[in-house]
C-alpha positions as CSV (number, residue, x, y, z in Angstrom):
1,M,-41.3,-80.2,76.2
2,S,-41.0,-76.7,74.9
3,K,-43.0,-75.3,72.0
4,G,-39.8,-74.8,70.0
5,A,-39.1,-78.5,70.2
6,E,-42.6,-79.5,69.2
7,K,-42.6,-77.5,66.0
8,P,-39.7,-79.3,64.2
9,K,-41.4,-82.6,65.1
10,I,-44.7,-81.4,63.6
11,W,-43.1,-80.3,60.4
12,E,-41.1,-83.5,60.3
13,N,-44.3,-85.6,60.5
14,L,-45.9,-83.5,57.8
15,L,-42.9,-83.9,55.6
16,K,-42.9,-87.6,56.0
17,E,-46.6,-87.9,55.2
18,A,-46.1,-85.7,52.1
19,I,-43.2,-87.9,50.9
20,Q,-45.2,-91.1,51.6
21,E,-48.2,-89.7,49.7
22,G,-45.9,-88.6,46.9
23,K,-44.6,-92.2,46.5
24,A,-48.1,-93.6,46.1
25,Q,-48.3,-95.4,42.8
26,D,-51.6,-95.1,40.8
27,G,-53.5,-98.3,41.0
28,T,-55.0,-100.3,38.1
29,L,-58.3,-102.1,38.2
30,V,-59.2,-104.5,35.3
31,L,-62.9,-105.4,35.1
32,F,-63.7,-108.5,33.2
33,G,-67.3,-109.4,32.3
34,P,-69.7,-109.8,29.4
35,K,-71.8,-106.9,28.1
36,G,-74.8,-106.2,30.2
37,S,-73.2,-107.4,33.5
38,G,-73.1,-103.8,34.8
39,K,-69.4,-103.0,34.9
40,R,-69.7,-99.4,33.7
41,T,-72.8,-98.8,35.8
42,L,-70.8,-99.9,38.9
43,L,-68.2,-97.2,38.2
44,N,-70.8,-94.5,37.5
45,T,-72.6,-95.4,40.7
46,I,-69.4,-95.1,42.7
47,Q,-68.6,-91.7,41.2
48,A,-72.1,-90.5,42.0
49,L,-71.9,-91.9,45.5
50,K,-68.6,-90.2,46.2
51,G,-69.6,-87.0,44.5
52,M,-67.1,-87.1,41.7
53,G,-69.3,-85.4,39.1
54,E,-71.5,-86.4,36.2
55,E,-69.0,-85.6,33.5
56,R,-66.9,-88.7,34.3
57,K,-69.6,-91.2,33.5
58,V,-68.4,-94.1,31.3
59,K,-70.6,-95.0,28.4
60,D,-70.6,-98.3,26.5
61,L,-68.8,-97.4,23.2
62,S,-68.2,-101.0,22.1
63,Y,-64.5,-100.6,21.4
64,G,-63.5,-104.0,22.9
65,I,-61.7,-102.3,25.8
66,E,-62.5,-99.0,27.5
67,Y,-61.0,-96.8,30.1
68,G,-62.2,-94.9,33.2
69,Y,-60.7,-93.7,36.5
70,L,-61.5,-92.9,40.1
71,D,-59.8,-90.3,42.2
72,V,-58.6,-91.6,45.6
73,F,-59.1,-89.6,48.8
74,R,-59.5,-90.4,52.5
75,S,-63.0,-90.9,53.7
76,D,-62.5,-88.6,56.6
77,D,-61.1,-85.8,54.5
78,A,-63.7,-83.1,54.1
79,E,-61.6,-81.3,51.5
80,K,-61.3,-84.5,49.4
81,D,-57.7,-84.0,48.6
82,V,-56.7,-86.4,45.9
83,I,-53.9,-88.8,47.0
84,G,-53.9,-91.1,44.0
85,R,-55.9,-92.5,41.1
86,V,-57.3,-95.9,40.1
87,N,-57.1,-96.5,36.4
88,I,-60.0,-98.7,35.4
89,W,-60.1,-100.9,32.3
90,F,-63.3,-102.5,31.0
91,F,-63.0,-105.7,29.0
92,D,-65.9,-107.5,27.4
93,D,-64.9,-110.0,24.7
94,I,-62.1,-112.7,24.8
95,A,-61.9,-112.3,21.1
96,H,-60.1,-109.0,21.7
97,K,-57.6,-110.4,24.2
98,D,-54.6,-108.9,22.3
99,L,-55.8,-105.4,23.5
100,L,-54.9,-106.5,27.1
101,D,-51.2,-106.2,26.3
102,V,-51.4,-102.5,27.0
103,V,-53.0,-103.1,30.3
104,F,-50.9,-105.9,31.8
105,T,-47.4,-104.4,31.8
106,K,-44.4,-104.8,34.2
107,E,-45.3,-101.5,35.8
108,S,-49.0,-101.8,36.2
109,I,-49.0,-105.3,37.8
110,K,-47.2,-103.9,40.8
111,N,-50.4,-102.3,42.0
112,M,-53.2,-104.1,40.2
113,I,-56.4,-105.7,41.1
114,V,-58.3,-108.0,38.7
115,A,-62.0,-108.3,39.1
116,F,-64.5,-110.6,37.5
117,V,-68.0,-109.1,37.2
118,L,-70.8,-111.7,37.1
119,D,-74.4,-111.1,36.3
120,F,-77.0,-112.5,38.7
121,S,-79.6,-112.5,36.0
122,E,-77.6,-115.3,34.3
123,N,-76.3,-117.1,37.4
124,W,-76.1,-120.4,35.7
125,N,-73.1,-119.1,33.7
126,F,-71.0,-118.1,36.8
127,M,-68.5,-120.9,36.8
128,S,-68.0,-121.2,33.1
129,A,-67.4,-117.4,32.9
130,L,-65.0,-117.4,35.8
131,N,-62.9,-120.3,34.4
132,D,-62.7,-118.6,31.0
133,W,-61.6,-115.2,32.4
134,M,-59.1,-116.8,34.7
135,V,-57.4,-118.7,31.9
136,L,-57.1,-115.4,30.0
137,C,-55.7,-113.6,33.0
138,S,-53.2,-116.2,33.9
139,E,-51.9,-115.9,30.3
140,K,-51.5,-112.1,30.4
141,I,-50.1,-112.0,33.9
142,G,-47.5,-114.7,33.0
143,Q,-46.4,-112.6,30.0
144,A,-46.1,-109.5,32.1
145,L,-44.2,-111.3,34.9
146,K,-41.5,-112.5,32.4
147,E,-40.3,-108.9,32.2
148,V,-40.1,-108.5,36.0
149,P,-37.0,-109.5,37.8
150,L,-37.3,-112.6,39.9
151,Q,-36.8,-110.8,43.2
152,E,-39.7,-108.4,42.4
153,Q,-41.9,-111.4,41.5
154,D,-41.2,-112.9,44.9
155,D,-42.0,-109.6,46.5
156,L,-45.3,-109.4,44.8
157,R,-46.2,-113.0,45.9
158,N,-45.0,-112.3,49.5
159,K,-47.0,-109.1,49.6
160,L,-50.2,-110.9,48.6
161,Y,-49.5,-113.8,51.0
162,N,-48.9,-111.4,54.0
163,S,-52.0,-109.4,53.3
164,V,-54.1,-112.6,53.4
165,R,-52.4,-113.9,56.5
166,D,-52.6,-110.6,58.4
167,Y,-56.2,-109.9,57.6
168,K,-58.1,-108.6,60.7
169,D,-61.8,-108.3,61.1
170,P,-62.5,-104.6,61.8
171,G,-64.0,-104.1,65.2
172,Q,-63.3,-107.7,66.4
173,E,-60.9,-107.0,69.2
174,E,-61.1,-110.4,70.6
175,A,-59.9,-112.0,67.5
176,Q,-57.0,-109.6,67.3
177,A,-56.1,-110.4,70.9
178,L,-56.1,-114.1,70.2
179,R,-53.9,-113.5,67.2
180,R,-51.4,-111.5,69.3
181,R,-51.3,-114.2,72.0
182,A,-50.7,-116.9,69.4
183,T,-47.7,-114.9,68.1
184,R,-46.3,-114.4,71.6
185,R,-46.2,-118.1,72.2
186,V,-43.7,-118.6,69.4
187,S,-41.2,-116.3,71.2
188,K,-39.1,-117.3,74.1
189,V,-40.4,-116.7,77.6
190,G,-39.4,-113.3,78.8
191,E,-37.8,-112.2,75.5
192,V,-39.1,-109.1,73.8
193,L,-39.1,-109.3,70.0
194,N,-38.1,-106.3,67.9
195,T,-39.8,-105.4,64.6
196,E,-37.6,-107.5,62.4
197,E,-37.9,-110.6,64.6
198,M,-41.7,-110.1,64.7
199,K,-41.8,-110.2,60.9
200,E,-39.9,-113.4,60.9
201,V,-42.3,-114.9,63.5
202,K,-45.3,-113.9,61.3
203,T,-43.8,-115.7,58.3
204,L,-43.8,-118.9,60.3
205,I,-47.6,-118.8,60.6
206,P,-49.0,-120.6,57.6
207,L,-52.3,-120.0,55.9
208,P,-55.1,-122.4,56.4
209,P,-55.0,-125.4,54.0
210,G,-56.6,-124.7,50.7
211,V,-56.1,-121.0,50.9
212,L,-54.1,-119.2,48.2
213,T,-52.9,-122.4,46.5
214,I,-52.4,-120.4,43.3
215,N,-50.4,-117.2,43.9
216,Y,-49.8,-114.9,41.0
217,G,-48.9,-111.9,43.2
218,I,-52.0,-110.0,42.1
219,P,-55.2,-109.7,44.1
220,F,-58.4,-111.0,42.6
221,M,-62.1,-110.1,43.2
222,V,-65.3,-111.7,42.2
223,I,-68.1,-109.2,42.0
224,C,-71.6,-110.7,41.7
225,N,-73.6,-107.8,40.3
226,K,-77.4,-107.3,40.2
227,S,-77.8,-108.9,43.6
228,D,-81.2,-107.3,43.9
229,L,-82.5,-110.3,42.0
230,V,-81.5,-112.6,44.9
231,E,-84.9,-112.0,46.6
232,A,-86.8,-113.1,43.5
233,I,-84.6,-116.2,43.2
234,E,-85.2,-117.0,46.9
235,R,-88.9,-117.1,46.3
236,D,-88.6,-119.8,43.6
237,K,-89.0,-123.4,44.3
238,D,-85.8,-124.7,46.0
239,G,-84.5,-121.1,45.6
240,E,-82.7,-121.0,49.0
241,N,-80.8,-124.1,48.3
242,R,-79.8,-122.9,44.9
243,L,-78.5,-119.6,46.4
244,D,-76.6,-121.5,49.0
245,F,-75.0,-123.8,46.4
246,I,-74.0,-120.7,44.3
247,A,-72.3,-119.1,47.3
248,Y,-70.7,-122.5,48.3
249,T,-69.2,-122.9,44.8
250,L,-68.0,-119.3,44.5
251,R,-66.4,-119.3,47.9
252,G,-64.6,-122.6,47.0
253,F,-63.3,-120.9,43.8
254,C,-62.2,-117.7,45.6
255,I,-60.1,-119.3,48.4
256,Q,-57.8,-120.9,45.8
257,Y,-56.6,-117.4,44.7
258,A,-57.5,-115.6,48.0
259,A,-60.0,-113.6,46.0
260,T,-62.5,-111.3,47.6
261,L,-66.2,-112.1,47.0
262,I,-68.7,-109.3,47.1
263,Y,-72.4,-109.0,46.0
264,T,-73.4,-105.6,44.6
265,S,-76.4,-103.9,43.1
266,S,-76.2,-100.5,41.4
267,K,-80.0,-100.4,41.3
268,Q,-80.3,-100.6,45.1
269,N,-76.9,-99.3,46.1
270,I,-76.0,-102.6,47.7
271,N,-72.3,-102.7,48.8
272,I,-71.3,-99.9,46.4
273,D,-69.5,-98.0,49.2
274,I,-67.9,-101.1,50.5
275,L,-66.5,-101.9,47.0
276,C,-65.0,-98.5,46.6
277,D,-63.5,-98.4,50.1
278,Y,-62.1,-101.9,49.7
279,L,-60.4,-101.0,46.5
280,F,-58.7,-98.0,48.1
281,H,-57.7,-100.2,51.1
282,R,-56.0,-102.8,49.0
283,M,-54.3,-100.3,46.6
284,F,-53.4,-97.4,48.9
285,D,-53.5,-99.1,52.4
286,L,-56.4,-96.9,53.6
287,P,-58.2,-98.1,56.6
288,L,-61.1,-100.6,56.1
289,I,-64.0,-100.3,58.5
290,H,-66.4,-102.7,56.9
291,R,-66.9,-106.1,58.4
292,P,-67.5,-109.4,56.5
293,D,-71.1,-110.3,55.8
294,I,-72.3,-113.9,55.2
295,L,-75.8,-113.6,56.7
296,H,-77.5,-111.5,54.1
297,K,-77.8,-113.4,50.9
298,D,-78.0,-110.2,48.7
299,S,-75.1,-108.4,50.3
300,V,-72.3,-111.0,50.8
301,F,-68.9,-109.5,51.5
302,L,-65.9,-111.8,52.2
303,P,-62.6,-110.0,52.0
304,A,-59.4,-111.9,51.2
305,G,-58.1,-113.6,54.3
306,Y,-61.4,-114.2,56.0
307,D,-62.6,-117.4,54.4
308,S,-61.2,-120.9,54.6
309,P,-62.4,-124.4,53.6
310,K,-63.2,-125.2,57.2
311,I,-65.6,-122.2,57.5
312,I,-67.2,-123.0,54.2
313,N,-67.9,-126.7,55.1
314,E,-69.2,-125.7,58.6
315,T,-71.6,-123.2,56.9
316,Y,-73.1,-125.2,54.1
317,T,-72.7,-128.9,55.0
318,N,-76.1,-129.1,56.7
319,F,-78.3,-127.6,54.0
320,V,-76.5,-127.7,50.7
321,K,-77.8,-130.6,48.6
322,N,-75.6,-132.5,46.1
323,T,-72.5,-130.5,46.8
324,T,-70.5,-133.0,44.7
325,L,-72.4,-132.4,41.5
326,P,-71.1,-130.1,38.8
327,Y,-72.3,-126.5,39.0
328,D,-74.2,-126.6,35.7
329,E,-76.1,-129.6,36.8
330,V,-77.5,-127.9,39.9
331,V,-77.9,-124.4,38.7
332,K,-79.7,-124.6,35.3
333,P,-81.2,-121.9,33.2
334,P,-85.0,-121.5,33.3
335,P,-86.9,-123.5,30.7
336,K,-87.8,-121.6,27.6
337,K,-91.5,-121.0,27.2
338,L,-93.0,-122.5,24.0
339,N,-94.6,-119.9,21.9
340,T,-97.2,-121.7,19.8
341,R,-98.6,-118.5,18.3
342,E,-96.7,-116.6,15.7
343,D,-96.1,-112.9,16.3
344,V,-98.5,-110.8,14.3
345,V,-97.1,-107.5,13.1
346,A,-99.7,-104.8,12.3
347,E,-99.1,-103.2,9.0
348,D,-99.3,-99.5,8.4
349,G,-102.8,-98.0,8.2
350,Q,-102.3,-96.4,4.8
351,V,-101.0,-99.6,3.3
352,F,-104.0,-101.5,4.7
353,L,-106.5,-99.0,3.3
354,Q,-104.8,-99.1,-0.2
355,K,-105.1,-102.9,-0.3
356,L,-108.7,-102.7,0.8
357,K,-109.4,-100.2,-2.0
358,E,-107.9,-102.5,-4.6
359,T,-109.9,-105.4,-3.3
360,L,-113.1,-103.5,-3.5
361,K,-112.4,-102.5,-7.1
362,S,-111.7,-106.1,-8.1
363,T,-114.9,-107.5,-6.5
364,R,-117.4,-104.7,-7.5
365,V,-120.5,-105.9,-9.5
366,P,-120.7,-104.0,-12.8
367,T,-123.8,-101.9,-13.4
368,S,-125.9,-101.9,-16.6
369,S,-124.3,-98.6,-17.7
370,A,-120.9,-100.1,-17.9
371,G,-119.0,-99.6,-21.1
372,A,-118.5,-102.1,-23.9
373,G,-116.4,-105.1,-23.2
374,N,-118.0,-105.8,-19.9
375,P,-118.9,-109.5,-19.8
376,E,-122.3,-108.7,-18.2
377,N,-123.3,-106.7,-21.4
378,E,-122.4,-109.4,-23.8
379,E,-125.3,-111.0,-25.7
380,K,-126.6,-114.1,-24.0
381,P,-128.1,-117.1,-25.9
382,A,-131.8,-116.9,-26.4
383,E,-133.8,-118.8,-23.8
384,A,-136.9,-120.8,-24.6
385,P,-140.2,-118.7,-24.3
386,E,-142.2,-119.3,-21.2
387,R,-145.4,-121.1,-21.6
388,P,-148.6,-119.4,-20.5
389,S,-149.1,-121.9,-17.8
390,E,-145.7,-121.0,-16.3
391,R,-146.1,-117.3,-16.7
392,H,-149.5,-117.1,-15.0
393,P,-151.0,-119.6,-12.6
394,P,-154.3,-121.1,-13.7
395,A,-157.5,-119.4,-12.7
396,A,-159.3,-120.6,-9.7
397,N,-162.3,-122.6,-10.7
398,G,-163.7,-123.1,-7.2
399,P,-163.3,-122.9,-3.4
400,Q,-160.8,-125.7,-3.4
401,D,-158.6,-124.0,-6.0
402,T,-158.8,-120.8,-4.1
403,T,-157.7,-122.5,-0.8
404,Q,-154.8,-124.2,-2.6
405,F,-153.8,-120.8,-4.1
406,F,-153.6,-119.0,-0.8
407,S,-151.8,-122.0,0.8
408,R,-149.2,-121.9,-1.9
409,L,-149.0,-118.2,-1.6
410,I,-148.4,-118.3,2.2
411,S,-145.8,-121.1,2.0
412,S,-143.8,-119.5,-0.9
413,T,-143.9,-115.9,0.4
414,P,-141.4,-114.8,3.1
415,R,-142.8,-113.4,6.3
416,Q,-144.0,-109.9,5.6
417,S,-146.1,-107.2,7.4
418,D,-149.9,-107.2,6.9
419,A,-149.8,-104.3,4.6
420,N,-147.1,-105.8,2.4
421,L,-148.9,-109.2,2.4
422,R,-152.1,-107.5,1.3
423,A,-150.4,-105.7,-1.5
424,T,-148.8,-108.9,-2.7
425,V,-152.2,-110.7,-2.7
426,E,-153.9,-107.9,-4.6
427,Q,-151.2,-107.9,-7.3
428,D,-151.4,-111.6,-7.7
429,L,-155.2,-111.5,-8.0
430,L,-154.9,-108.7,-10.6
431,K,-152.5,-110.9,-12.6
432,R,-154.9,-113.8,-12.3
433,S,-157.8,-111.7,-13.5
434,E,-155.8,-110.5,-16.4
435,G,-154.8,-114.0,-17.3
436,E,-158.3,-115.3,-17.4
437,K,-159.8,-116.1,-20.8
438,K,-162.1,-113.6,-22.2
439,P,-165.7,-114.8,-22.5
440,E,-167.0,-115.6,-25.8
441,T,-168.9,-112.7,-27.4
442,R,-172.6,-113.0,-27.8
443,K,-175.4,-110.7,-28.6
444,I,-177.0,-109.0,-25.6
445,D,-180.2,-107.2,-25.3
446,S,-180.6,-103.7,-24.0
447,K,-181.5,-104.7,-20.5
448,E,-178.2,-106.6,-20.1
449,A,-176.3,-103.7,-21.6
450,D,-177.8,-101.3,-19.1
451,K,-176.8,-103.6,-16.2
452,L,-173.2,-103.9,-17.5
453,L,-173.0,-100.2,-17.9
454,E,-174.1,-99.6,-14.4
455,I,-171.5,-102.1,-13.1
456,I,-168.7,-100.4,-15.1
457,K,-169.8,-97.0,-13.8
458,S,-169.8,-98.3,-10.2
459,K,-166.3,-99.8,-10.6
460,S,-165.0,-96.6,-12.1
461,N,-166.4,-94.6,-9.2
462,V,-164.7,-97.0,-6.7
463,K,-161.4,-96.7,-8.4
464,S,-161.6,-92.9,-8.5
C-alpha cells in the first residue's frame, strides 16, 4: 500500500477518535456515608496519587451536600490529556435528602455511579447503613427515571445487564476462551455469525441465579474504607470468623444489585489506584487491568460480574459460623468500659492560689496586738485563784519525797536532751526552794552570825 493511501486512513482514525472522545459525557459519582467515614479523604488521596494538585482538596464544610471532581485521562498517556470529568457529590445526612434532587436528574443518571462508603471502625453498622442509603437512593432514582422515556430506561437497564454478563477477568485467557467456546456452541455448525447475530446470541446467556435481581440501570459500589483496621480485628478473639461473616454478608447484598465491593484505606493507600481506575473504566470504558482479590482480607476487590451465590457459598460454607443469624447479632459493637472514677479537671493555678489565700485568711489565729472587736481580746470571766499547794509542789521532807519528786518529773516531762533536762530540774528546784516556808526568826549569837556570813559570801562567789 502506498504512503498516499495510508495518510487518509491515519487522519480518518484520528478524526474518529476525536469525535468519540468529544461525545464522552461527564460522569457523576455520588458518595453516601456518615461523617468520619473518609469520603473526602478518598478523593484527596486519589488526586494526590494521580498528581492532580493540592489546590483541589475537598474539605468538610458541613453543608449537607458538597461537590468535588476528578479529571479523566488514560493511564498510559504521559501528557495526561483530559478526556472527561467525574463530578463527585458527597452526602452525609439523610435529613437533607431534598438536596439530592439537584444530583439525580434525567441527564446525570445516564452516566452515574452510586457508592456507599462504610467505616471499618464501626463495622457493626454496615448493614443498617446500607439498607438506609439504598432506600433513599431507590426513591431518588425512581423520581429521576419518571422523566426519562421508557426506551431510554430500558437502554440503561440493558447496559448494566450486559456489563455484568460480559465481565472478563483481566489476564485470565483461559476463562475468556471458555466463554468464547460456550458462545460458539449456540450457533449452527459451520455458520459464521456476524456482529448483530453475535449480540443476539449473547443476550440468550442469562446471568447466574441471584445476580442483579434488582436492576435500576445504575451501577452501585460498596466501599469499605479504613481497611487498615482489618489486621487489628483479625487479632481479636474469633476475629477471623467475624471478618469472614462481614464479607459473606456484604457479598450477598452486593450481588442483588450487581454492586462492586472494594476495601480501601487512605492511610495505607490500599486499593486507591484500583478504585480510581475502576471508576474510569465503568464511566468512560477505559481498560481495566486489575484482577479480583478475595484472598487478602484487607484489600478485597470484587468487580460487578465476578461474584455469584455459588462462589460465595463455596468460599464461606466451611468456616462461617451461624450464617443464618442476623448481622447485628453476630457483629456487635465492643462493650463499653465502665468508668468508676469521675474525671478530675484541674482548675487554673491563679484561681487555686486565690482560694488558698482566702482560706488562710479565714483560719489565721489572731495575735495579742489585734484591734478591738477581736473575740480573743474580750474580757474573760475571772477564774478562781490557785491554791498554794497547786501553784508549787510541797517541799521534800526526806529521801522518799525526793525520789517521788524525780519519778513524777521524769514521767510528766517529755523526752529531752541532757542539757534541757538539767535546766528543767534546776528551775524546779529553784521554785521549790522559793516556796519553802521561811524559818522562824530567833536570836543568834555572834559565832552563828559569822558562820552565816561566810556561807553567804561563799554562795555569792559561786554565783559570780
